[in-house]
C-alpha positions, 0 to 999 in steps of 0.5 A: 344956264350962264354957267354954260356960256364959258363953255362952247355950245356945240362942244356940249351937244356933240360931245359932252351929252353923249359920252359914257362917263357921267357928267353933271354941271353944278351951280354955285347954289350946288343946284345941278343944271346939266345931267348927260347922257352918260349920267342917265345909263350909270345912275338910272336917273332922268334929267327930269328927276334930277335938274334943278335939285341940290347935288347932296340930295337924295339923288347920288347920295354919294359913300365911301368905306366908312358909311359916310354920305361924302356930300353931307359930311365933307362935301367935295364939290364945295370944297372944290369951288372954294379953293378951286382945286380939283380931287378925284376919289372913288366912291358908291352912288345910289342907283335909282333902282337902289343898289350901290354902285361903285365909280370914280369921281372927278370934280373941277371947278368952272370959271368965269373970264374973271377967273372967278368960280362959278360952279363945278363940273362933277364927272364919274364911271362905273368901275363895277365888272359889268363886262362879263355879266350879260354873257355869263347870265345868258350862259347860266339861263340856257343850264337851268342855273340862273336865278330869274329874279336876282339874274345871279346863279342859283343854288345848283349853280353855286353847290357845284362851284363850291365843290369845283373851288374846294377842288382846286383849293386842295391841289394848288393851296389857294385860300378861299373864302365864303360869305353867307348873306342874310337879309334882317326882317326879310319875312316882316318886310314881306308882311308889311309891305308885300312880296313886290317890294320885297322882290325889289330889295332882293334884286337891290341886294343882289345888285349891291353884291354883284357889283362890289365883288372883283369879277372873277369872284362868285355870287349867287342866290343861295336860297330865299333872303340868302345870298353866297359869295365865293371869294378867290386867293383871300386871307381871314383878315381881309375876308373880314375887311370885304364882307364889312364893305358888302354889309355896309354897302347894303346898308346904304342902299335903298328903294322907294316905297310910297313917301319913305325910303326903304333900306335893309341890314344883312347878318353875314357869317365868313369862313376860310376853307379848310383842307379837306373841307367838303361842301357840308363842312365848309356850309355847315360852318358858314351857316352857322356863323351867319346865325351867331350873327343873327343871335348877337345883334344882326348887321354884322359879320362873324368869322368867329363863334365869339361874342 
């Protein structure tokens, strides 16, 4: 606790502890010794679960777009404690419920009275499009358009949205993208681990998707282990990037099953809507592309039927 001495204790109690941002204090051995209420709220992990743990262990597991575990490959905390530089970056944290959450992180050195680096402060805040989610879920529930397990729009809601958005595209010529996402080997997961674990996987995937699209895009549960994402004003090259980002984030998510971590991959079909597309033609096409991803190895995105 010596690291707290350079900082006024009243400041900790009255400000840092109750910030909305997450705050973690890390000592020179990279052990977390302070974890505020903001961090608990954002990540789901309690103080008891975090304090005393190494910052690079299986708690936050920050990653980036390139499928890297930042702390294990090029740890920014370790670098800041070595050179004293402040670092800021976007990352995806592991929530206690398994899903990936986008955050903005900032790491600063802690120095003693002799300007010697004795630890680091790690702050982070949630950048997911969460503001409208509770209100939207409540509205969909009233209209029987909410999937109760994932709390996303259900198939009826998605079908209505596809019709509406195709009509808007044909009128205003704004590009529209559709992703059909299917969890790989989901039947085997239910058979091996049971439906309770299967439901946790579905919620984990749904939260990863909902937290990592733009607030005006749409995601819902299409059927069983399938999800549909409707993306506005996007070109095919960008659609492929978005689909692969979501694929990677899902593969980096995991839930605790006994003493092991269970993760899944997804196969994705991705297509841009064409003039005069209707619900049947576009859904047939994106379903075929998703099945093409399955046939050619799984854990991939298909925008064409080429191998």
